[in-house]
Backbone as XML, in Angstrom:
<?xml version="1.0"?>
<chain id="A" units="angstrom">
  <residue number="1" name="MET">
    <atom name="N" x="-20.447" y="-39.538" z="-23.398"/>
    <atom name="CA" x="-20.869" y="-38.291" z="-22.795"/>
    <atom name="C" x="-19.736" y="-37.283" z="-22.858"/>
  </residue>
  <residue number="2" name="GLY">
    <atom name="N" x="-20.099" y="-36.010" z="-22.769"/>
    <atom name="CA" x="-19.100" y="-34.946" z="-22.810"/>
    <atom name="C" x="-18.383" y="-34.794" z="-21.484"/>
  </residue>
  <residue number="3" name="GLU">
    <atom name="N" x="-17.268" y="-34.122" z="-21.568"/>
    <atom name="CA" x="-16.496" y="-33.873" z="-20.352"/>
    <atom name="C" x="-17.144" y="-32.767" z="-19.532"/>
  </residue>
  <residue number="4" name="ILE">
    <atom name="N" x="-16.962" y="-32.846" z="-18.243"/>
    <atom name="CA" x="-17.440" y="-31.790" z="-17.359"/>
    <atom name="C" x="-16.366" y="-30.714" z="-17.312"/>
  </residue>
  <residue number="5" name="ARG">
    <atom name="N" x="-16.770" y="-29.481" z="-17.601"/>
    <atom name="CA" x="-15.809" y="-28.374" z="-17.606"/>
    <atom name="C" x="-15.483" y="-27.970" z="-16.175"/>
  </residue>
  <residue number="6" name="GLN">
    <atom name="N" x="-14.212" y="-27.747" z="-15.960"/>
    <atom name="CA" x="-13.783" y="-27.279" z="-14.650"/>
    <atom name="C" x="-13.883" y="-25.760" z="-14.631"/>
  </residue>
  <residue number="7" name="HIS">
    <atom name="N" x="-14.309" y="-25.224" z="-13.520"/>
    <atom name="CA" x="-14.380" y="-23.775" z="-13.358"/>
    <atom name="C" x="-13.435" y="-23.366" z="-12.231"/>
  </residue>
  <residue number="8" name="PHE">
    <atom name="N" x="-12.660" y="-22.328" z="-12.499"/>
    <atom name="CA" x="-11.693" y="-21.855" z="-11.514"/>
    <atom name="C" x="-11.977" y="-20.395" z="-11.215"/>
  </residue>
  <residue number="9" name="ASP">
    <atom name="N" x="-11.882" y="-20.025" z="-9.952"/>
    <atom name="CA" x="-12.129" y="-18.631" z="-9.602"/>
    <atom name="C" x="-10.935" y="-17.767" z="-10.004"/>
  </residue>
  <residue number="10" name="GLU">
    <atom name="N" x="-11.173" y="-16.476" z="-10.015"/>
    <atom name="CA" x="-10.165" y="-15.525" z="-10.479"/>
    <atom name="C" x="-8.896" y="-15.582" z="-9.634"/>
  </residue>
  <residue number="11" name="GLU">
    <atom name="N" x="-9.047" y="-15.750" z="-8.344"/>
    <atom name="CA" x="-7.888" y="-15.796" z="-7.451"/>
    <atom name="C" x="-6.991" y="-16.991" z="-7.786"/>
  </residue>
  <residue number="12" name="PHE">
    <atom name="N" x="-7.590" y="-18.134" z="-8.050"/>
    <atom name="CA" x="-6.810" y="-19.313" z="-8.423"/>
    <atom name="C" x="-6.039" y="-19.058" z="-9.712"/>
  </residue>
  <residue number="13" name="LYS">
    <atom name="N" x="-6.696" y="-18.433" z="-10.672"/>
    <atom name="CA" x="-6.046" y="-18.134" z="-11.952"/>
    <atom name="C" x="-4.856" y="-17.198" z="-11.748"/>
  </residue>
  <residue number="14" name="ARG">
    <atom name="N" x="-5.077" y="-16.145" z="-10.970"/>
    <atom name="CA" x="-3.996" y="-15.185" z="-10.710"/>
    <atom name="C" x="-2.819" y="-15.853" z="-9.983"/>
  </residue>
  <residue number="15" name="GLN">
    <atom name="N" x="-3.121" y="-16.676" z="-8.997"/>
    <atom name="CA" x="-2.070" y="-17.353" z="-8.239"/>
    <atom name="C" x="-1.299" y="-18.337" z="-9.122"/>
  </residue>
  <residue number="16" name="THR">
    <atom name="N" x="-2.006" y="-19.007" z="-10.010"/>
    <atom name="CA" x="-1.349" y="-19.943" z="-10.928"/>
    <atom name="C" x="-0.378" y="-19.205" z="-11.836"/>
  </residue>
  <residue number="17" name="VAL">
    <atom name="N" x="-0.819" y="-18.082" z="-12.393"/>
    <atom name="CA" x="0.041" y="-17.285" z="-13.274"/>
    <atom name="C" x="1.227" y="-16.733" z="-12.489"/>
  </residue>
  <residue number="18" name="LYS">
    <atom name="N" x="0.964" y="-16.255" z="-11.286"/>
    <atom name="CA" x="2.038" y="-15.718" z="-10.450"/>
    <atom name="C" x="3.076" y="-16.802" z="-10.157"/>
  </residue>
  <residue number="19" name="HIS">
    <atom name="N" x="2.600" y="-17.986" z="-9.816"/>
    <atom name="CA" x="3.501" y="-19.111" z="-9.536"/>
    <atom name="C" x="4.330" y="-19.448" z="-10.775"/>
  </residue>
  <residue number="20" name="MET">
    <atom name="N" x="3.698" y="-19.450" z="-11.930"/>
    <atom name="CA" x="4.398" y="-19.765" z="-13.165"/>
    <atom name="C" x="5.484" y="-18.730" z="-13.452"/>
  </residue>
  <residue number="21" name="GLU">
    <atom name="N" x="5.166" y="-17.449" z="-13.243"/>
    <atom name="CA" x="6.139" y="-16.389" z="-13.495"/>
    <atom name="C" x="7.293" y="-16.435" z="-12.492"/>
  </residue>
  <residue number="22" name="GLU">
    <atom name="N" x="6.980" y="-16.735" z="-11.241"/>
    <atom name="CA" x="8.018" y="-16.764" z="-10.205"/>
    <atom name="C" x="8.951" y="-17.965" z="-10.342"/>
  </residue>
  <residue number="23" name="THR">
    <atom name="N" x="8.396" y="-19.109" z="-10.710"/>
    <atom name="CA" x="9.210" y="-20.324" z="-10.795"/>
    <atom name="C" x="9.829" y="-20.521" z="-12.171"/>
  </residue>
  <residue number="24" name="GLY">
    <atom name="N" x="9.296" y="-19.845" z="-13.174"/>
    <atom name="CA" x="9.806" y="-20.007" z="-14.531"/>
    <atom name="C" x="9.343" y="-21.294" z="-15.191"/>
  </residue>
  <residue number="25" name="LYS">
    <atom name="N" x="8.366" y="-21.947" z="-14.595"/>
    <atom name="CA" x="7.849" y="-23.187" z="-15.181"/>
    <atom name="C" x="7.039" y="-22.868" z="-16.433"/>
  </residue>
  <residue number="26" name="LYS">
    <atom name="N" x="7.012" y="-23.832" z="-17.329"/>
    <atom name="CA" x="6.217" y="-23.695" z="-18.546"/>
    <atom name="C" x="4.775" y="-24.077" z="-18.239"/>
  </residue>
  <residue number="27" name="ALA">
    <atom name="N" x="3.883" y="-23.600" z="-19.085"/>
    <atom name="CA" x="2.463" y="-23.886" z="-18.893"/>
    <atom name="C" x="2.197" y="-25.388" z="-18.914"/>
  </residue>
  <residue number="28" name="THR">
    <atom name="N" x="2.903" y="-26.105" z="-19.768"/>
    <atom name="CA" x="2.689" y="-27.556" z="-19.847"/>
    <atom name="C" x="3.104" y="-28.264" z="-18.559"/>
  </residue>
  <residue number="29" name="GLN">
    <atom name="N" x="4.202" y="-27.813" z="-17.955"/>
    <atom name="CA" x="4.656" y="-28.409" z="-16.688"/>
    <atom name="C" x="3.627" y="-28.170" z="-15.591"/>
  </residue>
  <residue number="30" name="LEU">
    <atom name="N" x="3.186" y="-26.932" z="-15.505"/>
    <atom name="CA" x="2.220" y="-26.571" z="-14.470"/>
    <atom name="C" x="0.879" y="-27.270" z="-14.705"/>
  </residue>
  <residue number="31" name="ALA">
    <atom name="N" x="0.516" y="-27.415" z="-15.961"/>
    <atom name="CA" x="-0.738" y="-28.091" z="-16.295"/>
    <atom name="C" x="-0.716" y="-29.539" z="-15.823"/>
  </residue>
  <residue number="32" name="GLU">
    <atom name="N" x="0.414" y="-30.198" z="-15.996"/>
    <atom name="CA" x="0.537" y="-31.580" z="-15.516"/>
    <atom name="C" x="0.430" y="-31.646" z="-14.002"/>
  </residue>
  <residue number="33" name="GLU">
    <atom name="N" x="1.102" y="-30.720" z="-13.327"/>
    <atom name="CA" x="1.083" y="-30.709" z="-11.859"/>
    <atom name="C" x="-0.323" y="-30.470" z="-11.317"/>
  </residue>
  <residue number="34" name="LEU">
    <atom name="N" x="-1.051" y="-29.562" z="-11.952"/>
    <atom name="CA" x="-2.372" y="-29.181" z="-11.450"/>
    <atom name="C" x="-3.510" y="-29.966" z="-12.095"/>
  </residue>
  <residue number="35" name="ASP">
    <atom name="N" x="-3.171" y="-30.782" z="-13.090"/>
    <atom name="CA" x="-4.162" y="-31.579" z="-13.816"/>
    <atom name="C" x="-5.245" y="-30.696" z="-14.444"/>
  </residue>
  <residue number="36" name="ILE">
    <atom name="N" x="-4.783" y="-29.680" z="-15.140"/>
    <atom name="CA" x="-5.684" y="-28.801" z="-15.890"/>
    <atom name="C" x="-5.085" y="-28.585" z="-17.280"/>
  </residue>
  <residue number="37" name="PRO">
    <atom name="N" x="-5.888" y="-28.196" z="-18.250"/>
    <atom name="CA" x="-5.367" y="-28.007" z="-19.610"/>
    <atom name="C" x="-4.337" y="-26.875" z="-19.685"/>
  </residue>
  <residue number="38" name="ALA">
    <atom name="N" x="-3.275" y="-27.115" z="-20.430"/>
    <atom name="CA" x="-2.241" y="-26.092" z="-20.614"/>
    <atom name="C" x="-2.817" y="-24.874" z="-21.326"/>
  </residue>
  <residue number="39" name="SER">
    <atom name="N" x="-3.792" y="-25.100" z="-22.199"/>
    <atom name="CA" x="-4.405" y="-23.975" z="-22.918"/>
    <atom name="C" x="-5.088" y="-23.007" z="-21.951"/>
  </residue>
  <residue number="40" name="SER">
    <atom name="N" x="-5.643" y="-23.543" z="-20.876"/>
    <atom name="CA" x="-6.267" y="-22.675" z="-19.865"/>
    <atom name="C" x="-5.217" y="-21.792" z="-19.205"/>
  </residue>
  <residue number="41" name="ILE">
    <atom name="N" x="-4.098" y="-22.387" z="-18.864"/>
    <atom name="CA" x="-3.029" y="-21.630" z="-18.206"/>
    <atom name="C" x="-2.483" y="-20.559" z="-19.143"/>
  </residue>
  <residue number="42" name="CYS">
    <atom name="N" x="-2.320" y="-20.899" z="-20.418"/>
    <atom name="CA" x="-1.840" y="-19.905" z="-21.395"/>
    <atom name="C" x="-2.821" y="-18.746" z="-21.511"/>
  </residue>
  <residue number="43" name="SER">
    <atom name="N" x="-4.084" y="-19.068" z="-21.509"/>
    <atom name="CA" x="-5.117" y="-18.030" z="-21.571"/>
    <atom name="C" x="-5.068" y="-17.145" z="-20.329"/>
  </residue>
  <residue number="44" name="TRP">
    <atom name="N" x="-4.899" y="-17.753" z="-19.178"/>
    <atom name="CA" x="-4.818" y="-16.988" z="-17.930"/>
    <atom name="C" x="-3.591" y="-16.095" z="-17.923"/>
  </residue>
  <residue number="45" name="ARG">
    <atom name="N" x="-2.479" y="-16.610" z="-18.480"/>
    <atom name="CA" x="-1.245" y="-15.818" z="-18.515"/>
    <atom name="C" x="-1.460" y="-14.550" z="-19.341"/>
  </residue>
  <residue number="46" name="LYS">
    <atom name="N" x="-2.164" y="-14.686" z="-20.453"/>
    <atom name="CA" x="-2.459" y="-13.508" z="-21.278"/>
    <atom name="C" x="-3.341" y="-12.526" z="-20.518"/>
  </residue>
  <residue number="47" name="GLN">
    <atom name="N" x="-4.272" y="-13.067" z="-19.771"/>
    <atom name="CA" x="-5.231" y="-12.229" z="-19.059"/>
    <atom name="C" x="-4.657" y="-11.626" z="-17.780"/>
  </residue>
  <residue number="48" name="TYR">
    <atom name="N" x="-3.901" y="-12.396" z="-17.020"/>
    <atom name="CA" x="-3.466" y="-11.963" z="-15.695"/>
    <atom name="C" x="-1.967" y="-11.747" z="-15.545"/>
  </residue>
  <residue number="49" name="GLY">
    <atom name="N" x="-1.195" y="-12.139" z="-16.545"/>
    <atom name="CA" x="0.252" y="-11.984" z="-16.453"/>
    <atom name="C" x="0.664" y="-10.529" z="-16.557"/>
  </residue>
  <residue number="50" name="ASN">
    <atom name="N" x="1.964" y="-10.293" z="-16.545"/>
    <atom name="CA" x="2.472" y="-8.924" z="-16.625"/>
    <atom name="C" x="1.916" y="-8.181" z="-17.828"/>
  </residue>
  <residue number="51" name="ASN">
    <atom name="N" x="1.889" y="-8.837" z="-18.984"/>
    <atom name="CA" x="1.323" y="-8.202" z="-20.170"/>
    <atom name="C" x="-0.187" y="-8.070" z="-20.054"/>
  </residue>
  <residue number="52" name="GLY">
    <atom name="N" x="-0.818" y="-8.984" z="-19.347"/>
    <atom name="CA" x="-2.262" y="-8.931" z="-19.162"/>
    <atom name="C" x="-2.697" y="-7.705" z="-18.387"/>
  </residue>
  <residue number="53" name="GLU">
    <atom name="N" x="-1.862" y="-7.290" z="-17.421"/>
    <atom name="CA" x="-2.184" y="-6.088" z="-16.653"/>
    <atom name="C" x="-2.162" y="-4.865" z="-17.556"/>
  </residue>
  <residue number="54" name="LYS">
    <atom name="N" x="-1.195" y="-4.817" z="-18.473"/>
    <atom name="CA" x="-1.130" y="-3.699" z="-19.409"/>
    <atom name="C" x="-2.339" y="-3.707" z="-20.332"/>
  </residue>
  <residue number="55" name="ALA">
    <atom name="N" x="-2.730" y="-4.892" z="-20.790"/>
    <atom name="CA" x="-3.899" y="-4.997" z="-21.660"/>
    <atom name="C" x="-5.148" y="-4.545" z="-20.915"/>
  </residue>
  <residue number="56" name="GLN">
    <atom name="N" x="-5.253" y="-4.897" z="-19.645"/>
    <atom name="CA" x="-6.407" y="-4.473" z="-18.850"/>
    <atom name="C" x="-6.423" y="-2.964" z="-18.692"/>
  </residue>
  <residue number="57" name="LEU">
    <atom name="N" x="-5.259" y="-2.351" z="-18.550"/>
    <atom name="CA" x="-5.186" y="-0.894" z="-18.455"/>
    <atom name="C" x="-5.708" y="-0.244" z="-19.724"/>
  </residue>
  <residue number="58" name="ILE">
    <atom name="N" x="-5.384" y="-0.817" z="-20.867"/>
    <atom name="CA" x="-5.867" y="-0.275" z="-22.137"/>
    <atom name="C" x="-7.379" y="-0.382" z="-22.207"/>
  </residue>
  <residue number="59" name="VAL">
    <atom name="N" x="-7.919" y="-1.517" z="-21.798"/>
    <atom name="CA" x="-9.368" y="-1.702" z="-21.794"/>
    <atom name="C" x="-10.016" y="-0.705" z="-20.842"/>
  </residue>
  <residue number="60" name="ASP">
    <atom name="N" x="-9.428" y="-0.541" z="-19.646"/>
    <atom name="CA" x="-9.966" y="0.406" z="-18.674"/>
    <atom name="C" x="-9.896" y="1.833" z="-19.207"/>
  </residue>
  <residue number="61" name="TYR">
    <atom name="N" x="-8.811" y="2.183" z="-19.887"/>
    <atom name="CA" x="-8.649" y="3.522" z="-20.447"/>
    <atom name="C" x="-9.715" y="3.775" z="-21.511"/>
  </residue>
  <residue number="62" name="ASP">
    <atom name="N" x="-9.939" y="2.809" z="-22.387"/>
    <atom name="CA" x="-10.970" y="2.956" z="-23.420"/>
    <atom name="C" x="-12.347" y="3.114" z="-22.788"/>
  </residue>
  <residue number="63" name="ARG">
    <atom name="N" x="-12.613" y="2.332" z="-21.761"/>
    <atom name="CA" x="-13.911" y="2.422" z="-21.075"/>
    <atom name="C" x="-14.066" y="3.789" z="-20.411"/>
  </residue>
  <residue number="64" name="LEU">
    <atom name="N" x="-12.990" y="4.287" z="-19.819"/>
    <atom name="CA" x="-13.013" y="5.600" z="-19.187"/>
    <atom name="C" x="-13.334" y="6.683" z="-20.209"/>
  </residue>
  <residue number="65" name="LYS">
    <atom name="N" x="-12.702" y="6.620" z="-21.373"/>
    <atom name="CA" x="-12.948" y="7.612" z="-22.421"/>
    <atom name="C" x="-14.407" y="7.577" z="-22.869"/>
  </residue>
  <residue number="66" name="LYS">
    <atom name="N" x="-14.971" y="6.393" z="-23.029"/>
    <atom name="CA" x="-16.377" y="6.270" z="-23.428"/>
    <atom name="C" x="-17.292" y="6.857" z="-22.354"/>
  </residue>
  <residue number="67" name="LEU">
    <atom name="N" x="-16.998" y="6.569" z="-21.098"/>
    <atom name="CA" x="-17.818" y="7.089" z="-20.007"/>
    <atom name="C" x="-17.711" y="8.606" z="-19.896"/>
  </residue>
  <residue number="68" name="GLU">
    <atom name="N" x="-16.514" y="9.141" z="-20.125"/>
    <atom name="CA" x="-16.348" y="10.596" z="-20.095"/>
    <atom name="C" x="-17.157" y="11.248" z="-21.208"/>
  </residue>
  <residue number="69" name="GLN">
    <atom name="N" x="-17.149" y="10.648" z="-22.400"/>
    <atom name="CA" x="-17.930" y="11.193" z="-23.515"/>
    <atom name="C" x="-19.418" y="11.116" z="-23.202"/>
  </residue>
  <residue number="70" name="GLN">
    <atom name="N" x="-19.847" y="10.013" z="-22.644"/>
    <atom name="CA" x="-21.248" y="9.854" z="-22.274"/>
    <atom name="C" x="-21.635" y="10.897" z="-21.225"/>
  </residue>
  <residue number="71" name="ASN">
    <atom name="N" x="-20.753" y="11.164" z="-20.286"/>
    <atom name="CA" x="-20.996" y="12.166" z="-19.254"/>
    <atom name="C" x="-21.158" y="13.551" z="-19.884"/>
  </residue>
  <residue number="72" name="ARG">
    <atom name="N" x="-20.261" y="13.902" z="-20.824"/>
    <atom name="CA" x="-20.365" y="15.200" z="-21.510"/>
    <atom name="C" x="-21.685" y="15.315" z="-22.262"/>
  </residue>
  <residue number="73" name="ASP">
    <atom name="N" x="-22.066" y="14.243" z="-22.948"/>
    <atom name="CA" x="-23.325" y="14.253" z="-23.695"/>
    <atom name="C" x="-24.516" y="14.471" z="-22.762"/>
  </residue>
  <residue number="74" name="LEU">
    <atom name="N" x="-24.504" y="13.799" z="-21.631"/>
    <atom name="CA" x="-25.605" y="13.944" z="-20.678"/>
    <atom name="C" x="-25.634" y="15.342" z="-20.058"/>
  </residue>
  <residue number="75" name="GLN">
    <atom name="N" x="-24.463" y="15.912" z="-19.804"/>
    <atom name="CA" x="-24.418" y="17.270" z="-19.268"/>
    <atom name="C" x="-24.977" y="18.271" z="-20.277"/>
  </residue>
  <residue number="76" name="GLU">
    <atom name="N" x="-24.665" y="18.079" z="-21.556"/>
    <atom name="CA" x="-25.220" y="18.951" z="-22.594"/>
    <atom name="C" x="-26.733" y="18.803" z="-22.659"/>
  </residue>
  <residue number="77" name="GLU">
    <atom name="N" x="-27.207" y="17.583" z="-22.561"/>
    <atom name="CA" x="-28.642" y="17.331" z="-22.600"/>
    <atom name="C" x="-29.338" y="18.004" z="-21.418"/>
  </residue>
  <residue number="78" name="ILE">
    <atom name="N" x="-28.743" y="17.939" z="-20.254"/>
    <atom name="CA" x="-29.309" y="18.594" z="-19.072"/>
    <atom name="C" x="-29.372" y="20.100" z="-19.281"/>
  </residue>
  <residue number="79" name="ALA">
    <atom name="N" x="-28.311" y="20.676" z="-19.843"/>
    <atom name="CA" x="-28.284" y="22.121" z="-20.087"/>
    <atom name="C" x="-29.395" y="22.522" z="-21.048"/>
  </residue>
  <residue number="80" name="VAL">
    <atom name="N" x="-29.605" y="21.744" z="-22.097"/>
    <atom name="CA" x="-30.669" y="22.041" z="-23.064"/>
    <atom name="C" x="-32.030" y="21.936" z="-22.393"/>
  </residue>
  <residue number="81" name="LEU">
    <atom name="N" x="-32.232" y="20.921" z="-21.588"/>
    <atom name="CA" x="-33.516" y="20.750" z="-20.906"/>
    <atom name="C" x="-33.780" y="21.875" z="-19.907"/>
  </residue>
  <residue number="82" name="LYS">
    <atom name="N" x="-32.738" y="22.346" z="-19.233"/>
    <atom name="CA" x="-32.903" y="23.468" z="-18.307"/>
    <atom name="C" x="-33.315" y="24.725" z="-19.057"/>
  </residue>
  <residue number="83" name="LYS">
    <atom name="N" x="-32.676" y="24.976" z="-20.204"/>
    <atom name="CA" x="-33.035" y="26.146" z="-21.010"/>
    <atom name="C" x="-34.467" y="26.035" z="-21.498"/>
  </residue>
  <residue number="84" name="ALA">
    <atom name="N" x="-34.863" y="24.844" z="-21.926"/>
    <atom name="CA" x="-36.233" y="24.641" z="-22.397"/>
    <atom name="C" x="-37.221" y="24.851" z="-21.256"/>
  </residue>
  <residue number="85" name="MET">
    <atom name="N" x="-36.873" y="24.385" z="-20.072"/>
    <atom name="CA" x="-37.747" y="24.552" z="-18.919"/>
    <atom name="C" x="-37.929" y="26.039" z="-18.607"/>
  </residue>
  <residue number="86" name="HIS">
    <atom name="N" x="-36.844" y="26.803" z="-18.635"/>
    <atom name="CA" x="-36.942" y="28.238" z="-18.376"/>
    <atom name="C" x="-37.750" y="28.934" z="-19.461"/>
  </residue>
  <residue number="87" name="PHE">
    <atom name="N" x="-37.576" y="28.520" z="-20.701"/>
    <atom name="CA" x="-38.304" y="29.124" z="-21.811"/>
    <atom name="C" x="-39.802" y="28.900" z="-21.653"/>
  </residue>
  <residue number="88" name="PHE">
    <atom name="N" x="-40.207" y="27.678" z="-21.352"/>
    <atom name="CA" x="-41.624" y="27.362" z="-21.242"/>
    <atom name="C" x="-42.247" y="27.931" z="-19.970"/>
  </residue>
  <residue number="89" name="THR">
    <atom name="N" x="-41.500" y="28.021" z="-18.882"/>
    <atom name="CA" x="-42.064" y="28.605" z="-17.662"/>
    <atom name="C" x="-42.133" y="30.117" z="-17.771"/>
  </residue>
  <residue number="90" name="LYS">
    <atom name="N" x="-41.305" y="30.726" z="-18.592"/>
    <atom name="CA" x="-41.335" y="32.171" z="-18.805"/>
    <atom name="C" x="-42.634" y="32.568" z="-19.507"/>
  </residue>
  <residue number="91" name="ASP">
    <atom name="N" x="-43.116" y="31.760" z="-20.434"/>
    <atom name="CA" x="-44.344" y="32.052" z="-21.169"/>
    <atom name="C" x="-45.572" y="31.970" z="-20.274"/>
  </residue>
  <residue number="92" name="ARG">
    <atom name="N" x="-45.527" y="31.223" z="-19.207"/>
    <atom name="CA" x="-46.675" y="31.083" z="-18.309"/>
    <atom name="C" x="-46.942" y="32.376" z="-17.543"/>
  </residue>
  <residue number="93" name="ASN">
    <atom name="N" x="-45.922" y="33.104" z="-17.185"/>
    <atom name="CA" x="-46.080" y="34.291" z="-16.339"/>
    <atom name="C" x="-46.457" y="35.456" z="-17.133"/>
  </residue>
</chain>
């Protein structure tokens, strides 16, 4: 049978990475202590470590830019619809 995958919440992952950074322990050492795969800890370090925070900022910045563009597009669409509404209601009177 296959192995049962362990699931860890975000707080546990962050605390593990923080502990690793503060103590200077290697992922393999910490993996032995916590009985979890070292590859998981390495992945968490990329995601939540000091460099991970910078990577998250880049992702957030890209998402912000996309949302701002979407907002501009929707505002333009609203302006066009308002003009069309005024044009069509003007013909009624």
